[in-house]
N, CA, C and O of each residue as an XYZ file, in Angstrom:
628
protein
N       0.794     -1.186      0.000
C       0.000      0.000      0.000
C       0.840      1.254      0.000
O       0.448      2.271     -0.572
N       1.964      1.190      0.623
C       2.807      2.373      0.644
C       3.328      2.708     -0.743
O       3.612      3.871     -1.027
N       3.463      1.701     -1.620
C       3.917      1.960     -2.985
C       2.858      2.745     -3.758
O       3.189      3.646     -4.529
N       1.587      2.402     -3.552
C       0.510      3.125     -4.230
C       0.438      4.574     -3.743
O       0.127      5.468     -4.530
N       0.709      4.810     -2.507
C       0.663      6.149     -1.959
C       1.747      7.024     -2.571
O       1.503      8.193     -2.869
N       2.931      6.476     -2.760
C       4.004      7.249     -3.362
C       3.691      7.605     -4.805
O       4.013      8.709     -5.245
N       3.085      6.723     -5.537
C       2.742      7.016     -6.935
C       1.703      8.137     -6.989
O       1.794      9.013     -7.850
N       0.751      8.126     -6.116
C      -0.275      9.165     -6.087
C       0.348     10.506     -5.722
O      -0.038     11.529     -6.286
N       1.283     10.529     -4.812
C       1.955     11.760     -4.431
C       2.743     12.318     -5.607
O       2.709     13.523     -5.856
N       3.444     11.468     -6.326
C       4.193     11.930     -7.490
C       3.260     12.485     -8.563
O       3.574     13.502     -9.181
N       2.123     11.837     -8.794
C       1.179     12.335     -9.787
C       0.566     13.661     -9.345
O       0.333     14.543    -10.171
N       0.304     13.805     -8.051
C      -0.278     15.060     -7.595
C       0.735     16.204     -7.709
O       0.351     17.344     -7.969
N       2.035     15.904     -7.515
C       3.054     16.936     -7.719
C       3.090     17.372     -9.179
O       3.186     18.561     -9.483
N       3.013     16.404    -10.068
C       3.010     16.736    -11.494
C       1.782     17.564    -11.856
O       1.876     18.510    -12.639
N       0.635     17.211    -11.291
C      -0.573     17.975    -11.555
C      -0.469     19.397    -10.995
O      -0.910     20.351    -11.635
N       0.107     19.532     -9.822
C       0.270     20.855     -9.217
C       1.212     21.712    -10.060
O       0.923     22.878    -10.327
N       2.349     21.130    -10.481
C       3.291     21.896    -11.316
C       2.671     22.266    -12.658
O       2.860     23.383    -13.140
N       1.941     21.352    -13.257
C       1.279     21.635    -14.529
C       0.258     22.758    -14.356
O       0.166     23.653    -15.197
N      -0.501     22.710    -13.277
C      -1.479     23.760    -13.009
C      -0.821     25.113    -12.795
O      -1.319     26.126    -13.286
N       0.285     25.143    -12.072
C       1.003     26.400    -11.841
C       1.534     26.967    -13.152
O       1.421     28.167    -13.401
N       2.120     26.099    -14.002
C       2.642     26.578    -15.289
C       1.531     27.062    -16.203
O       1.711     28.044    -16.923
N       0.383     26.391    -16.189
C      -0.741     26.864    -17.001
C      -1.240     28.217    -16.504
O      -1.563     29.094    -17.305
N      -1.304     28.388    -15.188
C      -1.727     29.660    -14.620
C      -0.741     30.780    -14.969
O      -1.158     31.880    -15.332
N       0.549     30.508    -14.863
C       1.555     31.514    -15.231
C       1.499     31.841    -16.725
O       1.655     32.999    -17.112
N       1.279     30.832    -17.560
C       1.158     31.063    -19.003
C      -0.037     31.946    -19.323
O       0.056     32.851    -20.153
N      -1.176     31.680    -18.655
C      -2.370     32.496    -18.878
C      -2.135     33.928    -18.414
O      -2.557     34.871    -19.084
N      -1.461     34.105    -17.263
C      -1.153     35.458    -16.785
C      -0.219     36.190    -17.740
O      -0.372     37.392    -17.957
N       0.746     35.475    -18.312
C       1.662     36.088    -19.274
C       0.920     36.538    -20.518
O       1.175     37.627    -21.032
N       0.010     35.718    -21.008
C      -0.775     36.090    -22.190
C      -1.649     37.307    -21.892
O      -1.741     38.221    -22.712
N      -2.291     37.324    -20.721
C      -3.109     38.489    -20.347
C      -2.263     39.745    -20.212
O      -2.685     40.825    -20.628
N      -1.073     39.615    -19.636
C      -0.184     40.760    -19.485
C       0.244     41.305    -20.844
O       0.235     42.517    -21.057
N       0.616     40.423    -21.758
C       1.008     40.867    -23.099
C      -0.158     41.529    -23.825
O       0.021     42.550    -24.488
N      -1.345     40.954    -23.701
C      -2.518     41.558    -24.331
C      -2.793     42.938    -23.765
O      -3.092     43.867    -24.514
N      -2.694     43.081    -22.455
C      -2.928     44.376    -21.802
C      -1.889     45.412    -22.218
O      -2.223     46.572    -22.456
N      -0.628     44.988    -22.304
C       0.447     45.922    -22.653
C       0.285     46.440    -24.071
O       0.455     47.636    -24.309
N      -0.037     45.576    -25.014
C      -0.079     46.004    -26.403
C      -1.420     46.589    -26.810
O      -1.480     47.298    -27.814
N      -2.474     46.334    -26.095
C      -3.753     46.953    -26.437
C      -3.937     48.279    -25.720
O      -4.763     49.083    -26.151
N      -3.208     48.541    -24.649
C      -3.344     49.776    -23.880
C      -2.703     50.973    -24.539
O      -3.006     52.100    -24.148
N      -1.826     50.795    -25.525
C      -1.127     51.912    -26.165
C      -2.070     52.818    -26.932
O      -1.811     54.016    -27.049
N      -3.144     52.280    -27.452
C      -4.065     53.106    -28.234
C      -4.693     54.191    -27.375
O      -4.870     55.322    -27.828
N      -5.025     53.858    -26.156
C      -5.659     54.843    -25.275
C      -4.666     55.901    -24.828
O      -5.021     57.078    -24.757
N      -3.432     55.518    -24.524
C      -2.457     56.494    -24.053
C      -2.030     57.432    -25.174
O      -1.734     58.596    -24.904
N      -1.987     56.963    -26.441
C      -1.643     57.845    -27.555
C      -2.721     58.900    -27.749
O      -2.412     60.059    -28.028
N      -3.997     58.507    -27.603
C      -5.078     59.474    -27.757
C      -5.037     60.504    -26.643
O      -5.280     61.686    -26.887
N      -4.733     60.078    -25.425
C      -4.664     61.006    -24.311
C      -3.520     61.995    -24.479
O      -3.681     63.182    -24.198
N      -2.354     61.511    -24.941
C      -1.214     62.409    -25.098
C      -1.437     63.387    -26.239
O      -1.002     64.536    -26.164
N      -2.122     62.938    -27.313
C      -2.381     63.875    -28.405
C      -3.387     64.926    -27.979
O      -3.292     66.078    -28.403
N      -4.349     64.552    -27.148
C      -5.314     65.530    -26.668
C      -4.637     66.553    -25.764
O      -4.940     67.745    -25.833
N      -3.726     66.090    -24.919
C      -3.051     67.038    -24.040
C      -2.109     67.933    -24.830
O      -1.960     69.108    -24.493
N      -1.462     67.403    -25.886
C      -0.583     68.251    -26.683
C      -1.384     69.277    -27.474
O      -0.899     70.379    -27.731
N      -2.629     68.917    -27.870
C      -3.470     69.888    -28.568
C      -3.854     71.033    -27.643
O      -3.874     72.190    -28.065
N      -4.159     70.723    -26.385
C      -4.536     71.800    -25.467
C      -3.338     72.680    -25.152
O      -3.494     73.888    -24.974
N      -2.150     72.102    -25.080
C      -0.948     72.900    -24.854
C      -0.699     73.813    -26.045
O      -0.361     74.984    -25.871
N      -0.867     73.278    -27.270
C      -0.605     74.103    -28.442
C      -1.634     75.224    -28.571
O      -1.305     76.295    -29.081
N      -2.876     75.002    -28.119
C      -3.864     76.076    -28.154
C      -3.477     77.198    -27.205
O      -3.644     78.371    -27.537
N      -2.961     76.858    -26.026
C      -2.520     77.879    -25.087
C      -1.331     78.650    -25.630
O      -1.244     79.866    -25.465
N      -0.407     77.936    -26.282
C       0.787     78.587    -26.809
C       0.446     79.494    -27.987
O       1.116     80.504    -28.201
N      -0.591     79.145    -28.759
C      -0.944     79.961    -29.913
C      -1.537     81.290    -29.475
O      -1.375     82.304    -30.153
N      -2.220     81.283    -28.346
C      -2.859     82.521    -27.918
C      -1.826     83.577    -27.518
O      -2.066     84.773    -27.681
N      -0.689     83.141    -27.000
C       0.363     84.091    -26.609
C       1.439     84.107    -27.683
O       2.269     83.199    -27.740
N       1.435     85.138    -28.542
C       2.419     85.224    -29.608
C       3.732     85.741    -29.088
O       3.777     86.673    -28.286
N       4.797     85.131    -29.550
C       6.137     85.547    -29.142
C       6.645     86.612    -30.112
O       6.346     86.566    -31.305
N       7.395     87.543    -29.607
C       8.056     88.544    -30.438
C       9.554     88.417    -30.214
O      10.028     88.331    -29.081
N      10.278     88.408    -31.306
C      11.719     88.208    -31.251
C      12.442     89.412    -31.843
O      11.875     90.180    -32.620
N      13.687     89.553    -31.464
C      14.569     90.499    -32.133
C      15.136     89.772    -33.345
O      15.802     88.749    -33.184
N      14.887     90.274    -34.559
C      15.341     89.550    -35.752
C      16.854     89.391    -35.776
O      17.593     90.261    -35.315
N      17.298     88.267    -36.320
C      18.720     88.015    -36.435
C      19.022     86.535    -36.523
O      18.122     85.698    -36.588
N      20.306     86.233    -36.525
C      20.783     84.849    -36.554
C      21.444     84.572    -35.217
O      22.376     85.269    -34.819
N      20.961     83.560    -34.532
C      21.468     83.208    -33.209
C      22.082     81.811    -33.273
O      21.631     80.949    -34.027
N      23.103     81.617    -32.477
C      23.766     80.315    -32.486
C      24.052     79.862    -31.060
O      24.180     80.667    -30.138
N      24.148     78.555    -30.915
C      24.507     77.963    -29.631
C      25.171     76.616    -29.898
O      25.265     76.162    -31.039
N      25.620     76.002    -28.834
C      26.291     74.712    -28.942
C      25.409     73.647    -28.318
O      24.904     73.812    -27.207
N      25.230     72.547    -29.048
C      24.464     71.400    -28.575
C      25.433     70.247    -28.395
O      26.092     69.842    -29.352
N      25.531     69.713    -27.190
C      26.471     68.640    -26.899
C      25.758     67.306    -26.993
O      24.847     67.024    -26.215
N      26.173     66.481    -27.952
C      25.630     65.135    -28.118
C      26.758     64.125    -28.030
O      27.612     64.062    -28.916
N      26.766     63.356    -26.996
C      27.756     62.297    -26.858
C      29.183     62.789    -26.874
O      30.057     62.113    -27.417
N      29.442     63.934    -26.300
C      30.800     64.468    -26.259
C      31.174     65.270    -27.491
O      32.274     65.820    -27.555
N      30.283     65.347    -28.473
C      30.537     66.135    -29.674
C      29.700     67.403    -29.608
O      28.493     67.347    -29.374
N      30.339     68.539    -29.815
C      29.630     69.817    -29.807
C      29.142     70.144    -31.211
O      29.930     70.233    -32.153
N      27.829     70.320    -31.335
C      27.228     70.694    -32.607
C      26.882     72.176    -32.565
O      26.387     72.678    -31.555
N      27.142     72.864    -33.652
C      26.909     74.303    -33.753
C      25.526     74.526    -34.348
O      25.340     74.368    -35.554
N      24.552     74.892    -33.517
C      23.176     75.112    -33.956
C      22.972     76.570    -34.318
O      23.327     77.468    -33.554
N      22.394     76.797    -35.497
C      22.134     78.150    -36.000
C      20.626     78.302    -36.188
O      19.991     77.496    -36.867
N      20.060     79.348    -35.576
C      18.626     79.607    -35.651
C      18.431     81.000    -36.238
O      18.947     81.986    -35.710
N      17.677     81.071    -37.342
C      17.345     82.340    -37.974
C      15.978     82.780    -37.476
O      15.004     82.031    -37.557
N      15.915     84.005    -36.958
C      14.700     84.500    -36.318
C      14.216     85.742    -37.048
O      14.995     86.647    -37.349
N      12.912     85.772    -37.330
C      12.264     86.966    -37.838
C      11.565     87.656    -36.681
O      11.690     87.220    -35.537
N      10.836     88.718    -36.957
C      10.245     89.503    -35.875
C       9.223     88.721    -35.057
O       9.168     88.861    -33.835
N       8.421     87.906    -35.717
C       7.363     87.230    -34.978
C       7.500     85.707    -34.934
O       6.681     85.042    -34.299
N       8.511     85.141    -35.590
C       8.673     83.691    -35.515
C      10.065     83.257    -35.955
O      10.846     84.030    -36.511
N      10.333     82.009    -35.685
C      11.599     81.392    -36.084
C      11.438     80.907    -37.520
O      10.469     80.216    -37.834
N      12.370     81.260    -38.387
C      12.205     80.917    -39.801
C      13.046     79.722    -40.238
O      12.655     79.021    -41.171
N      14.185     79.466    -39.598
C      15.031     78.355    -40.040
C      15.909     77.888    -38.884
O      16.355     78.679    -38.053
N      16.143     76.577    -38.860
C      17.035     75.972    -37.878
C      17.979     75.057    -38.635
O      17.551     74.263    -39.473
N      19.269     75.171    -38.335
C      20.241     74.288    -38.984
C      21.366     73.952    -38.011
O      21.601     74.655    -37.028
N      22.045     72.862    -38.314
C      23.223     72.475    -37.548
C      24.396     72.559    -38.503
O      24.417     71.905    -39.545
N      25.371     73.370    -38.133
C      26.476     73.700    -39.025
C      27.427     72.523    -39.256
O      27.765     72.227    -40.402
N      27.852     71.866    -38.216
C      28.878     70.830    -38.352
C      28.299     69.427    -38.183
O      28.836     68.625    -37.419
N      27.217     69.127    -38.883
C      26.588     67.813    -38.838
C      27.287     66.913    -39.856
O      27.001     66.979    -41.052
N      28.206     66.074    -39.374
C      28.956     65.221    -40.288
C      28.440     63.788    -40.247
O      27.472     63.483    -39.550
N      29.095     62.917    -41.000
C      28.630     61.542    -41.165
C      28.673     60.743    -39.864
O      27.795     59.914    -39.626
N      29.665     60.976    -39.029
C      29.754     60.214    -37.785
C      28.594     60.546    -36.849
O      28.078     59.665    -36.161
N      28.189     61.799    -36.821
C      27.052     62.182    -35.985
C      25.764     61.592    -36.535
O      24.933     61.119    -35.760
N      25.576     61.607    -37.846
C      24.354     61.056    -38.429
C      24.284     59.541    -38.271
O      23.192     58.973    -38.234
N      25.445     58.876    -38.177
C      25.437     57.437    -37.926
C      25.088     57.160    -36.465
O      24.313     56.250    -36.170
N      25.659     57.942    -35.556
C      25.387     57.737    -34.133
C      23.967     58.162    -33.757
O      23.342     57.542    -32.897
N      23.465     59.196    -34.385
C      22.125     59.718    -34.113
C      21.358     59.793    -35.430
O      21.260     60.868    -36.021
N      20.811     58.671    -35.899
C      20.184     58.653    -37.228
C      18.900     59.473    -37.333
O      18.499     59.823    -38.442
N      18.254     59.785    -36.235
C      17.016     60.569    -36.289
C      17.244     62.067    -36.225
O      16.295     62.842    -36.344
N      18.482     62.487    -36.039
C      18.766     63.909    -35.860
C      18.437     64.715    -37.122
O      17.723     65.714    -37.040
N      18.938     64.304    -38.268
C      18.682     65.040    -39.515
C      17.206     65.006    -39.911
O      16.669     66.049    -40.282
N      16.519     63.848    -39.849
C      15.088     63.879    -40.183
C      14.263     64.740    -39.230
O      13.313     65.394    -39.661
N      14.603     64.750    -37.960
C      13.881     65.594    -36.997
C      14.109     67.069    -37.311
O      13.182     67.875    -37.227
N      15.326     67.418    -37.668
C      15.637     68.795    -38.024
C      14.858     69.215    -39.269
O      14.352     70.335    -39.338
N      14.761     68.314    -40.259
C      13.975     68.597    -41.456
C      12.492     68.742    -41.120
O      11.806     69.603    -41.672
N      12.002     67.891    -40.208
C      10.597     67.963    -39.807
C      10.300     69.273    -39.074
O       9.240     69.867    -39.270
N      11.217     69.716    -38.246
C      11.042     70.985    -37.538
C      11.015     72.135    -38.541
O      10.156     73.012    -38.454
N      11.951     72.138    -39.494
C      11.981     73.202    -40.508
C      10.728     73.184    -41.380
O      10.272     74.238    -41.823
N      10.163     71.996    -41.634
C       8.934     71.914    -42.418
C       7.741     72.469    -41.646
O       6.808     72.997    -42.251
N       7.759     72.356    -40.321
C       6.652     72.860    -39.497
C       6.759     74.351    -39.178
O       5.750     74.979    -38.860
N       7.942     74.924    -39.255
C       8.142     76.317    -38.837
C       7.247     77.335    -39.548
O       6.756     78.244    -38.879
N       7.005     77.244    -40.853
C       6.135     78.260    -41.475
C       4.684     78.209    -41.001
O       3.944     79.178    -41.170
N       4.277     77.097    -40.415
C       2.876     76.920    -40.049
C       2.585     77.110    -38.559
O       1.435     76.990    -38.138
N       3.596     77.400    -37.769
C       3.389     77.544    -36.324
C       3.778     78.946    -35.877
O       4.594     79.608    -36.517
N       3.192     79.387    -34.781
C       3.502     80.697    -34.224
C       4.621     80.646    -33.204
O       5.329     81.629    -32.991
N       4.773     79.482    -32.572
C       5.776     79.333    -31.534
C       6.462     77.984    -31.706
O       5.908     77.068    -32.313
N       7.644     77.873    -31.179
C       8.375     76.611    -31.263
C       7.654     75.520    -30.474
O       7.837     74.333    -30.746
N       6.836     75.915    -29.499
C       6.075     74.942    -28.714
C       4.942     74.311    -29.506
O       4.422     73.270    -29.104
N       4.548     74.911    -30.615
C       3.438     74.412    -31.418
C       3.855     73.337    -32.414
O       3.004     72.802    -33.124
N       5.122     73.013    -32.484
C       5.597     72.026    -33.453
C       5.045     70.660    -33.091
O       5.131     70.218    -31.945
N       4.477     69.999    -34.093
C       3.962     68.648    -33.898
C       4.995     67.655    -34.409
O       5.743     67.943    -35.343
N       5.025     66.489    -33.787
C       5.993     65.477    -34.188
C       5.400     64.100    -33.966
O       4.471     63.922    -33.179
N       5.956     63.130    -34.676
C       5.465     61.768    -34.541
C       6.046     61.122    -33.294
O       7.053     61.576    -32.751
N       5.404     60.071    -32.858
C       5.841     59.382    -31.658
C       7.141     58.624    -31.835
O       7.810     58.294    -30.856
N       7.506     58.345    -33.091
C       8.729     57.587    -33.351
C       9.981     58.367    -32.990
O      10.980     57.784    -32.569
N       9.933     59.672    -33.152
C      11.134     60.481    -32.911
C      10.889     61.598    -31.906
O      11.472     62.676    -32.015
N      10.037     61.341    -30.939
C       9.661     62.403    -30.009
C      10.820     62.860    -29.134
O      10.926     64.049    -28.834
N      11.690     61.945    -28.718
C      12.773     62.344    -27.817
C      13.828     63.182    -28.542
O      14.352     64.142    -27.978
N      14.135     62.826    -29.771
C      15.091     63.607    -30.550
C      14.511     64.978    -30.862
O      15.214     65.985    -30.780
N      13.237     65.022    -31.217
C      12.606     66.304    -31.510
C      12.556     67.185    -30.267
O      12.812     68.387    -30.349
N      12.228     66.599    -29.119
C      12.194     67.388    -27.881
C      13.582     67.903    -27.521
O      13.713     69.015    -27.010
N      14.612     67.115    -27.779
C      15.984     67.562    -27.533
C      16.313     68.764    -28.413
O      16.890     69.743    -27.939
N      15.947     68.692    -29.691
C      16.205     69.803    -30.605
C      15.369     71.034    -30.247
O      15.863     72.159    -30.321
N      14.116     70.828    -29.862
C      13.247     71.953    -29.500
C      13.805     72.663    -28.269
O      13.809     73.892    -28.209
N      14.273     71.897    -27.292
C      14.877     72.525    -26.107
C      16.130     73.309    -26.471
O      16.367     74.391    -25.933
N      16.934     72.767    -27.387
C      18.135     73.484    -27.825
C      17.767     74.758    -28.586
O      18.442     75.778    -28.451
N      16.708     74.701    -29.378
C      16.249     75.889    -30.114
C      15.754     76.951    -29.132
O      16.048     78.136    -29.293
N      15.007     76.525    -28.121
C      14.500     77.470    -27.120
C      15.647     78.168    -26.392
O      15.594     79.377    -26.164
N      16.673     77.415    -26.029
C      17.788     78.049    -25.333
C      18.586     78.950    -26.272
O      19.199     79.921    -25.827
N      18.582     78.639    -27.558
C      19.293     79.465    -28.530
C      18.597     80.808    -28.730
O      19.251     81.849    -28.782
N      17.268     80.783    -28.840
C      16.527     82.020    -29.125
C      16.121     82.765    -27.865
O      15.466     83.802    -27.959
N      16.482     82.279    -26.710
C      16.142     82.963    -25.462
C      16.639     84.413    -25.426
O      15.907     85.280    -24.948
N      17.836     84.710    -25.904
C      18.260     86.127    -25.920
C      17.494     86.972    -26.942
O      17.514     88.200    -26.861
N      16.817     86.328    -27.907
C      16.114     87.070    -28.941
C      14.697     87.460    -28.538
O      14.065     88.260    -29.227
N      14.190     86.915    -27.447
C      12.816     87.192    -27.040
C      12.712     88.628    -26.537
O      13.454     89.052    -25.651
N      11.776     89.360    -27.123
C      11.523     90.729    -26.671
C      10.121     90.789    -26.096
O       9.181     90.238    -26.668
N       9.988     91.446    -24.984
C       8.702     91.497    -24.274
C       7.981     92.779    -24.495
O       6.887     92.972    -23.964
């Protein structure tokens, strides 16, 4: 009889382990489903909040002292020379003077983000109104912050 008891104990251990693994597998599937289906709601919320921010920024027009302003942007130990052309009521052009091949290889989104910013400049009143895609938001925010610090001396109140 003791032999039958040991076999039942071994089978119950196998059943317990199988049940635990099935439960963990189901939790993993639910977690993955939740993670990848939840992005749609957060993207809509962030776009709505960015729209309200851009509406506030549009109401307050910035006035600048016209001219060409420059500053240094440090990326990975390399100093980039940023040049911003400013008109009386808006920024007209942004460029990076010493953007060479090594920088574009290390930061592949830098040049496309700069082109996207320059494409948006004629249609916005403030640098805060620039819209960007979610794929390159961090690079664009880095450039926008550098542009803001560059044109800070040009702001006239």
